[in-house]
C-alpha positions in Angstrom: 39.8 -13.7 122.7 37.6 -10.8 123.8 36.4 -10.7 127.3 33.1 -12.6 127.7 30.3 -11.3 129.9 28.8 -13.6 132.6 25.7 -14.3 130.6 27.5 -15.4 127.5 26.6 -18.6 125.7 28.9 -21.0 123.9 29.6 -20.7 120.1 31.4 -23.2 118.0 32.8 -22.1 114.6 33.6 -24.9 112.2 35.8 -24.2 109.1 38.8 -25.3 107.1 42.4 -24.0 106.9 44.6 -26.5 105.0 44.4 -26.0 101.2 41.5 -23.6 101.5 42.8 -20.6 99.5 39.5 -18.7 99.2 37.9 -19.1 102.7 40.4 -20.2 105.3 39.1 -20.2 108.8 42.2 -18.7 110.3 41.9 -15.5 108.4 38.6 -14.6 109.9 39.1 -15.8 113.5 40.2 -12.3 114.8 37.1 -10.7 113.2 34.6 -13.2 114.6 36.2 -13.0 118.0 35.7 -9.2 117.9 32.1 -9.6 116.7 31.0 -12.3 119.0 33.4 -12.2 121.9 31.4 -10.0 124.3 28.4 -12.3 124.0 29.8 -15.8 123.4 32.8 -17.9 124.4 33.9 -18.8 120.9 35.7 -22.0 119.9 37.2 -22.4 116.4 37.8 -25.9 115.0 38.5 -27.8 111.8 37.3 -31.1 113.4 34.1 -32.1 111.7 33.5 -34.6 114.5 32.4 -31.6 116.6 29.1 -32.1 114.9 28.6 -35.4 116.7 25.5 -35.1 118.9 27.5 -35.7 122.1 29.9 -32.8 121.4 27.8 -30.2 119.7 25.2 -30.2 122.5 27.6 -28.1 124.7 27.1 -25.1 122.5 24.3 -22.6 122.1 25.0 -21.7 118.5 27.0 -23.5 115.8 28.5 -21.3 113.0 29.4 -23.0 109.8 32.2 -21.4 107.7 33.0 -24.8 106.1 34.6 -25.0 102.7 33.8 -28.6 101.8 31.9 -28.3 98.5 32.9 -31.7 97.0 33.2 -33.8 100.1 29.9 -34.0 102.0 30.0 -34.6 105.8 29.1 -38.1 107.0 25.6 -39.2 107.8 26.4 -39.3 111.5 27.8 -35.7 111.5 24.7 -34.5 109.5 22.4 -36.2 111.9 24.2 -34.7 114.9 23.7 -31.2 113.5 20.1 -31.7 112.7 19.3 -33.1 116.1 21.1 -30.2 117.7 18.9 -27.7 115.9 15.7 -29.7 116.3 16.3 -29.8 120.1 16.7 -26.0 120.4 20.2 -25.2 119.2 21.0 -22.4 116.8 22.7 -22.7 113.4 24.3 -19.8 111.6 25.5 -20.6 108.0 28.1 -17.9 107.2 28.9 -17.4 103.5 30.9 -20.5 102.4 29.3 -22.4 105.2 26.4 -23.2 102.9 28.7 -25.9 101.5 27.3 -28.2 104.2 24.2 -28.5 102.1 26.1 -30.8 99.7 24.7 -33.4 102.1 21.0 -34.0 101.2 19.8 -34.0 104.8 21.6 -30.7 105.4 20.1 -29.3 102.2 16.7 -29.7 103.8 18.0 -28.2 107.1 19.6 -25.1 105.5 17.0 -24.8 102.7 19.3 -24.1 99.7 22.4 -25.0 97.8 25.0 -22.6 96.3 24.9 -22.6 92.5 27.7 -20.1 91.7 28.5 -16.4 91.8 29.6 -13.4 89.6 32.9 -11.8 90.4 33.7 -10.4 93.9 32.5 -6.7 93.8 30.8 -3.9 95.6 27.1 -4.8 96.4 24.1 -2.9 97.8 22.3 -4.7 100.6 18.9 -3.9 102.2 16.6 -5.6 104.6 13.2 -6.9 103.6 9.8 -6.0 105.1 7.7 -9.1 105.5 4.2 -9.9 106.8 1.1 -7.8 107.1 2.6 -5.9 110.0 5.2 -4.4 107.7 7.9 -5.1 110.3 11.4 -6.4 109.7 12.8 -9.5 111.2 14.5 -9.0 114.6 17.9 -9.7 113.1 17.6 -6.9 110.6 15.2 -4.5 112.2 18.1 -2.1 113.2 20.1 -2.7 110.1 20.7 0.2 107.8 21.0 -0.2 104.0 24.7 -0.6 103.2 27.3 -1.2 100.5 30.0 -3.8 101.0 32.4 -5.9 98.9 31.5 -9.5 98.7 30.9 -12.5 96.4 27.3 -12.3 95.2 26.2 -15.9 95.9 23.3 -17.4 94.0 21.2 -20.2 95.4 18.8 -23.0 94.4 16.2 -23.3 97.1 14.9 -26.7 98.2 11.3 -27.3 97.2 8.8 -27.4 100.0 11.1 -26.0 102.7 9.7 -23.0 104.4 11.9 -20.0 104.9 11.8 -16.2 105.4 14.2 -14.1 103.4 15.3 -11.1 105.5 18.0 -9.5 103.4 18.6 -9.0 99.7 21.4 -7.6 97.5 21.1 -5.8 94.2 23.2 -6.3 91.2 22.6 -5.0 87.7 19.1 -3.9 88.6 18.1 -7.3 90.0 17.6 -8.3 93.6 18.8 -11.6 95.1 18.4 -13.3 98.5 21.3 -12.5 100.8 20.0 -14.0 104.1 17.1 -16.1 105.3 15.9 -17.7 108.5 14.1 -21.0 109.4 12.5 -22.5 112.4 13.4 -26.1 112.7 11.8 -28.0 115.6 12.7 -26.1 118.7 15.7 -24.5 117.1 16.6 -21.7 114.6 18.7 -21.5 111.5 20.1 -18.4 109.7 22.0 -18.4 106.4 24.1 -15.3 105.5 25.6 -14.6 102.2 27.9 -11.7 103.4 31.2 -12.8 105.0 33.6 -13.8 102.2 36.7 -12.4 103.9 38.1 -10.0 106.4 37.3 -7.1 104.2 33.6 -7.7 104.3 33.7 -8.6 108.0 35.1 -5.1 108.7 31.9 -3.4 107.7 29.9 -2.3 110.8 26.6 -3.4 109.3 27.9 -6.8 108.4 29.2 -7.1 111.9 25.8 -6.2 113.3 24.2 -8.7 111.0 26.4 -11.6 112.1 26.1 -10.8 115.8 22.3 -10.4 115.7 22.0 -13.6 113.7 23.9 -15.5 116.3 21.9 -14.0 119.1 18.6 -14.8 117.4 19.8 -18.3 116.6 20.6 -18.8 120.2 17.2 -17.5 121.3 18.5 -14.4 122.9 16.6 -11.8 120.8 
C-alpha cells in the first residue's frame, strides 16, 4: 500500500473476486492503491456486510466495484449505504459498481441502471460545461480530453432523480454519459463509466478522474 499522508481519509473498496471473470477486484487493487494511496487509507473487501451502517461509518468514501448484477444486495445493506451518504459520506460507483442499482433503493441513490454495452474499444472522452457560468465541475475542471480503451456502458436513468452529467464519451458520432454526480442529503455520489480493467486504469486522465471523484465525494475539493 502506498504511504498515506497524515490528513488522509479512509476509503473502502467493495468488489468481487470469485467467479468474476470480467471485473475481479484483485486485478485492480494495485492500480487503485497507486491512485488513492497518497490521500486515503484504502481497504479492499468482498464482504457486503461492510455496507452495514455500523461498519461503513468508519470510512469517508465508499467505492463500489461490485459485480453483482443478478443478486441484489439485502435491504439492510442498501439502507446502510443510503444512510451513510445521506449523513455526509461519499459514494463513488466505479464502472461495474453500478450493479448495485439492481436494488430499487440503490437505483434511486445512484440514479441509473446499466442496460448493456457495445464491444470494448477505444473511446473519446471529454468533460461537459454546465450552468450559466460556463464552468466545469470541480472533478473534471483540470481534465484534458482523452482517448482510452473501455467498455462503452449505456444507462437507463431513473425518472425524477436529479443529477449533473460531467463527462461524456463519443462513439459513432453520438455522445453518451460517462460520469455524473449527485448531492444526496449531506453526502455526495459520483458514478464513473471508465474503469473496466487495469488497462483503462493506467491512463493518466482516468487516474486523475478517479482520484478527484473520491476527493470530491469525501468533501475535500
